[in-house]
C-alpha positions in Angstrom: 0.0 0.0 0.0 1.3 3.4 -1.0 1.8 5.8 2.0 2.6 9.5 1.7 3.6 11.8 4.6 0.4 13.7 4.6 -0.5 16.7 6.9 -0.9 17.1 10.6 -4.1 19.2 10.2 -7.0 18.7 10.1 -7.1 16.0 12.7 -9.1 12.9 11.8 -9.7 11.2 8.5 -10.1 13.7 5.6 -11.0 12.6 2.1 -10.0 14.9 -0.7 -11.4 13.1 -3.7 -8.3 11.0 -4.5 -7.3 9.7 -1.1 -7.5 10.2 2.7 -5.3 12.0 5.2 -5.2 10.5 8.6 -4.0 12.6 11.6 -4.1 11.8 15.3 -2.7 13.6 18.4 -0.8 11.7 21.1 2.0 13.2 23.2 2.6 10.0 25.1 2.8 7.6 22.1 6.1 6.0 21.1 4.5 4.6 18.0 1.1 4.7 16.2 -0.3 2.2 13.8 -3.3 3.0 11.5 -5.5 -0.1 11.1 -7.7 -0.6 8.0 -10.6 -3.1 7.9 -12.8 -4.6 5.3 -16.3 -3.2 4.9 -17.6 -5.8 7.3 -15.8 -8.4 9.4 -12.2 -8.3 10.6 -10.5 -10.2 7.8 -7.3 -8.8 6.3 -6.7 -6.1 8.9 -4.0 -3.9 7.3 -1.6 -2.0 9.6 0.2 1.1 8.5 3.0 2.4 10.7 2.7 6.2 10.9 6.2 7.5 10.4 5.5 11.2 10.4 4.9 13.1 13.6 4.8 16.9 14.1 3.8 18.7 17.3 2.7 15.3 18.7 0.4 14.7 15.7 1.0 11.5 13.9 -0.1 11.6 10.2 -0.1 9.8 6.9 -1.8 10.2 3.5 -3.2 7.1 1.7 -4.0 7.5 -1.9 -7.1 5.5 -3.0 -8.7 5.2 0.4 -12.2 6.3 -0.1 -15.4 7.0 1.9 -16.8 3.9 3.6 -13.3 2.7 4.7 -13.4 1.5 8.3 -10.3 2.2 10.5 -8.9 2.5 14.0 -5.5 3.0 15.7 -3.1 1.1 17.9 -0.9 3.2 20.1 2.4 1.9 21.4 3.9 3.4 24.6 4.1 3.1 28.3 1.4 1.2 30.3 1.6 2.5 33.9 -1.8 3.3 35.4 -0.2 4.7 38.6 1.4 7.3 36.4 -1.7 7.9 34.4 -0.4 6.2 31.3 -2.6 3.5 29.5 -1.0 2.8 26.2 -1.8 -0.7 25.0 -1.3 -1.7 21.4 -3.6 -4.7 21.9 -6.5 -2.4 22.1 -8.0 -1.0 18.8 -8.8 2.7 19.5 -11.4 5.0 18.0 -10.2 8.1 16.3 -11.4 11.0 18.6 -12.1 12.9 15.3 -14.0 10.2 13.5 -16.9 11.7 11.6 -18.8 8.4 11.4 -18.7 5.3 13.6 -20.0 2.0 12.4 -21.4 0.1 15.4 -21.8 -0.3 19.2 -19.4 -2.0 21.6 -19.7 -5.7 22.1 -19.0 -6.1 25.8 -16.1 -8.5 26.5 -13.1 -8.5 28.8 -11.0 -7.6 25.8 -12.3 -4.0 25.7 -10.5 -3.3 29.0 -6.8 -2.4 29.0 -6.0 -4.2 32.2 -6.0 -7.8 33.4 -9.1 -8.5 35.5 -7.0 -10.4 38.1 -4.6 -7.4 38.5 -5.6 -4.0 37.3 -2.0 -2.9 37.2 -1.1 -5.6 34.6 -1.7 -4.9 30.9 -4.3 -7.0 29.1 -2.8 -8.8 26.0 -6.2 -9.7 24.4 -7.0 -8.1 21.1 -10.1 -5.9 21.3 -10.6 -5.4 17.6 -13.4 -7.9 17.2 -15.5 -6.2 19.9 -15.1 -2.4 19.4 -16.6 0.0 16.8 -14.5 1.4 14.0 -14.2 4.9 12.6 -15.4 5.4 9.0 -14.0 7.7 6.3 -16.9 10.0 5.2 -17.7 11.9 2.0 -17.4 15.6 2.9 -19.5 16.7 -0.1 -23.2 17.4 0.2 -25.6 19.5 -1.9 -26.7 22.1 0.6 -28.3 24.1 -2.2 -29.5 27.5 -0.8 -29.6 26.3 2.8 -29.4 29.1 5.3 -29.8 29.2 9.1 -33.1 30.7 10.1 -31.2 32.7 12.8 -34.3 33.2 14.9 -33.6 35.9 17.6 -33.7 34.4 21.1 -36.7 36.5 22.1 -38.8 35.2 19.2 -37.8 31.6 19.9 -39.8 28.6 21.1 -37.6 25.6 21.8 -38.8 22.0 21.6 -36.7 19.5 23.4 -36.9 16.1 21.6 -35.4 12.7 21.3 -34.7 11.6 17.7 -36.1 8.1 18.3 -38.6 8.9 20.9 -40.4 11.6 19.0 -40.8 9.6 15.8 -40.8 5.9 16.7 -44.6 5.5 17.0 -45.8 8.2 14.7 -48.3 6.7 12.3 -47.7 9.4 9.7 -44.0 8.5 9.4 -43.2 5.5 7.2 -42.1 2.5 9.3 -38.6 2.4 7.9 -38.0 6.1 8.8 -39.3 6.0 12.4 -36.7 6.6 15.0 -34.3 8.2 12.6 -33.0 11.6 11.4 -35.1 11.2 8.3 -38.1 10.7 10.5 -37.5 14.0 12.2 -37.3 15.6 8.8 -40.6 13.9 7.6 -43.5 16.3 6.8 -45.6 14.7 9.5 -43.2 15.9 12.2 -42.3 19.2 10.6 -46.0 20.0 10.2 -46.6 19.3 13.9 -43.7 21.5 14.9 -44.9 24.3 12.7 -48.5 24.2 14.0 -47.1 24.4 17.5 -45.1 27.5 16.7 -41.8 25.8 17.4 -38.8 27.8 16.1 -36.0 25.4 17.2 -35.8 21.7 17.9 -33.3 20.8 20.6 -32.2 17.2 20.0 -31.1 15.1 22.9 -27.6 13.7 22.3 -26.8 12.6 18.7 -23.1 12.3 19.1 -22.0 8.7 18.9 -22.6 7.2 22.4 -22.4 3.8 24.1 -24.9 1.6 25.8 -23.3 0.9 29.2 -22.1 -2.6 30.1 -24.4 -2.6 33.2 -27.4 -1.8 31.1 -26.5 -4.4 28.5 -26.3 -7.0 31.2 -29.9 -6.0 32.3 -31.2 -6.1 28.7 -31.6 -2.3 28.5 -30.0 0.5 26.5 -28.7 4.0 27.2 -31.8 5.6 25.6 -31.0 9.2 26.4 -27.5 9.0 25.0 -25.5 11.0 27.6 -22.5 8.7 27.2 -20.5 10.1 24.3 -17.6 8.3 22.6 -17.4 10.3 19.4 -17.8 14.1 19.3 -17.9 14.4 15.5 -20.0 11.4 14.6 -23.8 11.4 14.4 -25.1 8.2 16.2 -25.3 5.4 13.7 -28.4 3.9 15.3 -30.6 6.9 14.3 -29.9 6.4 10.6 -32.3 4.8 8.1 -29.8 4.9 5.3 -26.8 3.0 6.7 -23.8 3.3 9.1 -20.8 3.6 6.8 -21.1 7.4 6.5 -24.7 7.5 5.3 -25.7 8.7 8.8 -23.8 11.9 8.1 -25.7 12.6 4.9 -29.0 11.7 6.5 -28.4 14.1 9.3 -27.5 16.9 6.9 -30.7 16.2 5.0 -32.7 16.5 8.2 -31.1 19.9 9.0 -31.7 21.1 5.4 -35.4 20.2 5.6 -35.9 21.8 9.0 -34.2 25.0 7.9 -36.5 25.2 4.9 -39.4 25.1 7.3 -37.8 27.9 9.3 -36.9 25.7 12.2 -33.4 25.8 13.8 -31.5 22.7 15.0 -29.9 22.8 18.5 -27.8 19.9 19.7 -27.6 18.7 23.3 -23.9 18.0 23.6 -21.9 16.2 26.3 -18.4 17.5 26.4 -17.9 17.1 30.2 -17.0 13.4 30.1 -16.8 10.4 27.9 -18.1 6.8 27.9 -14.8 5.3 29.0 -15.8 5.8 32.7 -13.3 5.5 35.6 -10.1 3.5 36.1 -12.1 0.3 35.8 -13.9 1.3 32.6 -13.2 0.3 29.0 -10.4 1.6 26.9 -12.0 2.6 23.6 -10.1 5.7 22.4 -9.1 8.6 24.6 -7.6 6.6 27.4 -5.3 4.6 25.2 -4.3 7.5 22.9 -3.3 10.1 25.6 -5.0 9.5 29.0 -3.4 12.5 30.8 -4.1 15.0 28.1 -7.8 14.1 27.6 -8.8 13.4 31.2 -8.6 15.1 34.6 -6.6 12.8 36.8 -6.3 12.7 40.5 -3.3 14.7 41.8 -3.0 12.2 44.7 -3.0 9.1 42.5 -3.0 9.4 38.8 -4.6 6.0 38.2 -7.9 7.6 39.3 -10.1 10.1 37.6 -11.6 13.3 38.9 -15.3 13.0 38.6 -17.5 16.1 38.6 -20.2 14.5 36.5 -21.2 11.2 38.3 -20.1 9.2 35.3 -16.5 8.3 36.3 -14.4 10.9 34.6 -14.2 14.5 33.5 -12.5 15.9 30.4 -9.3 17.8 31.2 -10.2 21.5 30.6 -6.6 22.5 31.5 -5.3 20.7 28.4 -5.0 22.6 25.2 -5.7 19.4 23.3 -9.0 18.8 25.1 -10.0 22.4 24.4 -9.0 22.0 20.8 -11.1 18.8 20.5 -14.2 20.5 21.8 -13.8 23.7 19.7 -13.0 21.7 16.5 -16.1 19.6 17.2 -18.3 22.6 17.7 -17.0 24.3 14.6 -17.5 21.1 12.6 -21.2 20.8 13.6 -21.8 24.5 12.7 -19.8 24.7 9.4 -20.1 21.2 8.0 -23.4 20.0 9.5 -25.1 23.5 9.6 -26.5 23.2 13.2 -27.7 26.4 14.8 -26.6 26.1 18.4 -25.8 23.8 21.4 -27.1 23.0 24.8 -24.1 22.0 27.0 -24.8 19.2 29.4 -23.4 19.9 32.9 -21.7 23.0 31.6 -20.2 23.9 35.0 -17.7 21.1 34.6 -16.3 22.8 31.5 -15.4 25.8 33.7 -13.4 23.8 36.2 -9.7 24.4 35.4 -8.6 23.9 39.0 -11.2 23.1 41.6 -14.0 25.7 41.6 -16.1 26.7 38.7 -14.3 29.7 37.1 -16.3 32.3 35.2 -13.1 33.4 33.5 -12.0 29.9 32.6 -10.1 29.2 29.4 -13.1 27.4 27.9 -15.3 30.5 28.2 -12.5 32.6 26.7 -11.9 30.4 23.6 -15.7 30.3 23.0 -16.0 34.0 23.3 -13.3 34.8 20.8 -14.2 32.1 18.3 -15.7 33.7 15.2 -17.9 30.7 14.4 -19.0 29.2 17.7 -19.7 32.6 19.4 -22.3 33.4 16.8 -24.6 30.5 17.3 -27.0 29.8 20.2 -25.1 28.7 23.3 -27.2 27.3 26.1 -25.7 26.1 29.4 -27.1 23.5 31.8 -25.4 25.7 34.5 -24.6 23.0 37.1 -22.8 19.8 37.8 -22.4 17.6 40.9 -19.1 19.0 42.0 -18.5 21.5 44.9 -20.2 24.9 44.1 -21.6 23.3 40.9 -25.0 25.2 40.9 -24.2 28.3 38.8 -27.5 29.5 37.5 -27.1 33.2 36.6 -23.3 33.1 36.7 -22.4 32.2 33.1 -20.7 34.8 30.8 -23.0 37.2 28.8 -22.7 35.3 25.5 -24.4 32.3 27.1 -28.0 31.6 27.9 -29.0 29.2 30.6 -31.5 26.6 31.6 -33.1 28.4 34.4 -33.6 25.8 37.1 -34.8 28.4 39.5 -37.7 29.2 37.1 -38.7 25.6 37.0 -38.7 25.1 40.8 -40.5 28.4 41.5 -43.3 27.9 39.0 -43.8 24.4 40.3 -43.9 25.6 43.9 -46.4 28.4 43.1 -48.9 26.2 41.3 -48.8 23.6 44.0 -49.7 26.3 46.5 -46.4 26.5 48.4 -46.4 29.5 50.8 -44.1 32.5 50.5 -43.5 32.1 46.7 -45.1 35.2 45.3 -42.1 37.5 45.2 -39.8 34.9 43.5 -42.6 33.8 41.2 -43.0 37.4 40.1 -39.3 37.7 39.4 -39.2 34.5 37.4 -42.1 35.2 35.1 -40.9 38.7 34.4 -37.5 37.6 33.1 -35.4 36.8 36.2 -33.7 40.2 36.3 -32.1 39.3 39.6 -30.1 36.6 37.8 -29.2 38.3 34.5 -29.6 42.0 34.5 -26.4 43.0 36.4 -24.0 41.6 33.8 -25.6 43.1 30.7 -27.8 40.2 29.8 -31.4 40.3 28.8 -34.6 38.4 29.7 -34.0 36.0 26.8 -30.8 34.7 28.5 -33.3 32.7 30.7 -34.3 29.5 29.0 -37.5 28.8 30.9 -38.9 25.3 31.4 -41.2 23.4 33.7 -40.2 19.9 32.6 -37.4 18.4 30.5 -36.2 14.9 29.6 -34.8 14.6 33.2 -37.7 14.1 35.6 -41.4 13.7 35.3 -43.3 14.5 32.1 -45.8 17.3 32.4 -48.7 14.9 32.7 -46.9 12.8 35.4 -45.9 16.0 37.3 -49.6 16.5 38.1 -50.4 12.8 38.4 -47.8 11.3 40.8 -46.4 12.2 44.2 -43.7 9.5 44.0 -41.4 8.2 41.4 -42.1 4.8 39.9 -38.7 3.7 38.5 -38.7 0.0 39.4 -38.3 -0.8 35.7 -34.8 0.8 35.7 -33.5 -2.1 37.8 -32.2 0.0 40.7 -35.0 -0.7 43.2 -36.5 2.7 42.7 -33.4 4.4 44.2 -32.6 6.4 41.1 -34.1 9.7 39.9 -35.5 12.7 41.8 -37.0 11.8 45.1 -39.4 14.7 45.4 -42.1 15.8 43.1 -42.3 19.6 43.3 -45.9 19.8 42.1 -49.4 19.0 43.2 -50.9 15.7 42.0 -54.5 16.6 42.4 -55.0 14.3 45.4 -54.9 10.9 43.6 -51.7 9.0 42.7 -51.4 7.6 39.2 -54.1 6.6 36.7 -57.7 7.4 37.6 -61.1 7.6 35.9 -62.4 10.2 38.4 -63.7 13.0 36.2 -63.0 15.7 38.9 -59.4 14.6 39.3 -58.9 14.4 35.6 -60.3 17.9 35.1 -58.0 19.3 37.8 -55.0 17.6 36.2 -55.9 19.0 32.8 -56.2 22.5 34.4 -52.8 22.2 36.1 -51.2 21.2 32.8 -52.7 24.2 31.2 -51.5 26.4 34.1 -47.9 25.3 33.6 -47.9 25.7 29.8 -49.7 29.1 29.9 -47.3 30.4 32.6 -44.3 29.1 30.5 -45.5 30.7 27.3 -46.5 34.0 28.8 -43.3 34.5 30.8 -40.5 36.7 29.7 -37.6 34.7 28.5 -37.3 31.8 26.0 -39.9 28.9 26.6 -38.8 25.3 26.2 -41.4 22.6 25.9 -40.5 18.9 26.4 -41.5 16.6 23.6 -45.0 15.1 24.0 -46.0 17.4 26.9 -48.3 19.1 24.5 -49.9 15.8 23.8 -50.4 14.6 27.4 -47.5 12.1 27.3 -47.0 9.8 30.3 -44.1 7.7 31.5 -46.3 6.1 34.1 -44.5 7.9 36.9 -40.9 7.0 35.8 -38.9 10.2 36.3 -35.6 8.8 35.2 -36.3 7.0 31.9 -32.7 7.2 30.7 -32.6 3.4 30.0 -36.2 2.9 28.7 -35.8 2.5 25.0 -39.4 1.3 24.6 -43.0 2.4 24.6 -42.6 3.8 28.1 -40.5 6.7 26.7 -41.5 6.9 23.1 -44.2 9.5 22.3 -47.6 7.9 22.1 -49.2 9.5 19.0 -52.3 7.2 19.3 -53.6 8.7 22.5 -53.2 12.4 22.0 -54.9 15.0 24.3 -56.3 17.0 21.4 -57.7 19.7 23.6 -54.3 20.2 25.3 -52.5 20.3 21.9 -55.1 22.9 20.6 -54.5 25.0 23.8 -50.7 25.0 23.2 -51.1 26.0 19.6 -53.4 28.8 20.7 -50.8 30.0 23.3 -47.8 30.0 20.9 -49.8 31.9 18.3 -50.9 34.4 21.0 -47.3 34.9 22.1 -46.2 35.4 18.6 -48.8 38.1 17.9 -48.1 40.1 21.1 -44.6 41.3 21.4 -45.1 42.4 25.0 -44.7 38.7 26.0 -41.3 38.4 24.3 -39.5 41.6 25.2 -35.9 42.1 24.5 -35.3 44.3 27.5 -36.2 44.0 31.2 -39.2 45.8 32.6 -38.3 49.0 34.4 -41.6 49.6 36.2 -41.3 53.2 35.0 -43.9 55.1 32.8 -43.3 54.6 29.1 -44.0 56.9 26.2 -47.4 56.0 24.6 -49.5 57.1 21.7 -52.8 56.9 23.7 -54.5 59.7 25.5 -53.8 60.2 29.2 -50.8 59.9 31.5 -48.1 57.4 30.6 -48.4 54.1 32.4 -45.6 51.9 33.7 -44.4 49.0 31.5 -45.5 46.6 34.3 -47.3 46.8 37.6 -48.4 44.3 40.2 -51.8 44.2 41.9 -53.5 42.3 44.6 -56.7 40.5 43.7 -58.5 43.5 45.1 -57.0 45.7 42.4 -54.6 47.8 44.6 -50.9 47.9 43.9 -48.8 45.4 45.8 -46.9 46.6 48.9 -44.0 45.1 50.7 -46.4 43.5 53.2 -48.3 41.9 50.3 -45.1 40.4 48.8 -44.0 39.1 52.2 -47.4 37.6 53.0 -46.6 34.0 53.8 -50.0 32.8 52.7 -50.3 34.8 49.5 -51.1 32.6 46.5 -52.6 35.0 44.0 -51.3 38.0 42.1 -52.3 40.2 39.1 -49.8 41.4 36.6 -50.3 44.4 34.3 -48.0 44.3 31.2 -48.0 47.4 29.0 -47.3 46.9 25.3 -47.3 50.6 24.6 -44.0 52.2 23.7 -42.7 49.0 21.9 -41.7 50.0 18.5 -39.3 47.3 17.5 -40.1 45.7 14.1 -39.4 41.9 14.1 -40.4 38.7 12.4 -44.0 39.2 13.2 -44.2 42.9 12.1 -46.0 45.5 14.3 -49.4 43.9 14.7 -50.9 44.4 18.2 -47.8 46.1 19.4 -49.8 48.5 21.6 -51.9 45.8 23.4 -51.7 45.7 27.2 -52.9 42.8 29.4 -53.8 41.8 32.9 -52.7 38.3 34.0 -54.6 37.0 37.0 -52.8 34.1 38.7 -54.8 32.1 41.4 -53.0 29.2 43.0 -55.6 29.0 45.8 -57.8 26.0 46.3 -60.9 28.3 45.9 -62.0 30.8 43.4 -61.1 34.5 43.9 -62.5 37.7 42.6 -59.9 39.8 40.8 -60.8 43.5 40.5 -59.5 45.4 37.4 -57.5 48.6 38.3 -58.8 52.1 37.7 -59.6 53.8 34.4 -56.1 55.1 33.9 -55.0 51.5 33.1 -58.0 50.7 30.9 -61.7 51.2 30.8 -62.6 47.7 29.6 -60.9 44.3 29.6 -61.8 41.2 27.7 -60.9 37.7 28.8 -58.9 36.0 26.0 -57.3 33.0 27.8 -58.6 31.0 30.8 -56.9 27.8 31.9 -60.0 26.8 33.8 -62.6 27.0 31.1 -60.7 25.7 28.0 -62.0 24.2 25.7 -65.2 26.1 24.9 -64.3 29.1 27.1 -66.8 31.9 27.1 -65.7 35.5 26.6 -66.1 37.9 29.5 -65.8 41.6 29.6 -64.7 43.5 32.7 -65.1 47.2 33.3 -62.5 49.2 35.2 -63.1 48.7 38.9 -65.3 45.7 38.3 -64.3 42.1 39.1 -64.0 38.7 37.5 -64.0 35.4 39.3 -60.8 33.5 38.6 -61.5 29.8 39.5 -59.3 27.9 41.9 -55.9 27.0 40.5 -56.2 28.8 37.3 -54.9 31.7 35.2 -56.9 34.3 33.3 -55.5 36.7 30.7 -57.5 40.0 30.1 -56.8 42.0 27.0 -57.4 45.8 27.2 -60.3 46.5 24.8 -60.6 50.3 25.6 
């Protein structure tokens, strides 16, 4: 086989039309072999010794090697776990930059670099028959006139979804496309997203991941996918077309289709750890290539890994090579796969250069200055399990954040927790206490009530306790406390009163979410009434328990969500770019200027300090003033001057809400009621008159005059 020196950059396998350049970083290697495999099977493994090495990058160019070629590496060097070194040429290693990976791991003792009888002794068993291989991919794709929709944050509605879970049971998607990227791009799914007013789909992990050995032994799979082994490769199991590079083209086709529909694609990415686990985990790539460069090792004993994630390891954010890996991966997904943003799992881990979370860490600096990555949507899950890991409100200004405080406060309010009024008011008006001081805006708060991690919306109001026995951990896993009100009956019921109350609570959560300042995020299937039968940690349930059930759809709830998203899109006052000031704003109407927001008691008088501190207060009325907003956006200037009263009643009894005086509006018309939908009747309220807001419900009044 002809071998040329090739180039040290770009890293990975790069096909140029006549051959492929291979480049891999390893500072600890004493020698590297490139291993080529037949299309399927292991026959005729061809090993190529890589002679060229520059700046610790080993490289070679092979003419005639084309897309579809399967490959891996064997790294020669020192095996000394106590020193943090795990080179073992008996282990076939995945290229960290592989753009496609062909298969899952077959769990066998051979995939571990140590002898089971003595972890300090090197295993001599060949792992090649049991591990996945990288695949050379075709870089060419007809993007046509594809362009990112570039929806501004304040006009965004995010839909968190699982590629397989969303599509696996959809009757409108052909059987062969269900559970795949092509399924997400099918008109049946795109049409559903459009009708819901979704502007961005946030896909749970699609980077190549592993199904843990423990789960495999139990006959389960890592359904969620937070167990990455390839940061450049779309997971092969979500491809309908094939696994020898076809998954890359299929993913691109999905993105192109969604863009044509005006929908952005955001990826949930897991750069905080890899699937290789702790010192007893498998050696599949990073460990055997350059363990101390890629992983954070214990300073007391370098055989062990620092673990801020609960998964066994953490990537070494002090290493320039780990940082380069992450940044190269992010740029690849933007430039070559055309994605529009990222949600970073356990993002606080990425800021740990030393011990504490560092707001000025190198990771944040390189993201800030990167001309590609800094321009897309960057969403942090702003916590990890390490010391001081809860960092909501503390990420740099270029980042938005999953607002866990919003989730907890809204849940507490609607279950009638005492002393929640003040924080509830802060959360639904944009969380200025978290974001205003460092120059950020309301849209830096990604608001959510539910997500993949925890109860579905339906289960949130149906169960007091988790029901995770199917996970094989004796119900010990998952959140232990349901921060909601389950309407008095645990689990399934046919009681019409209980069912009506649950339906109302679902509407309360969704209406609050879509009428709050900030960016709303809806969990897939919540708009349909999806249940996981009380399982609040379905990470390993790749079955009907987790897949969206399109046969039993709550049509009334879906209609309500569609109405809410359309209402939000029409009225810019619910998607402001700036925080409320509480000060009078310039208006075009007669009379004295009114504040941009004001808070009232149900009696119609402005809230006082005593009212906010009322331990038993469970109701509040919010006036939002749309006058003075002159910004032209995606939805034009329709209804820009509308003002509204939002009446929140979390009491277990109905309350009268009195409209404020004439200066705020002479007449108000009820346009949304979470208690009466569907078939809600319209009510008109004069200034100073009252309207009964039923127990545990929300009413929106539009100023008519």
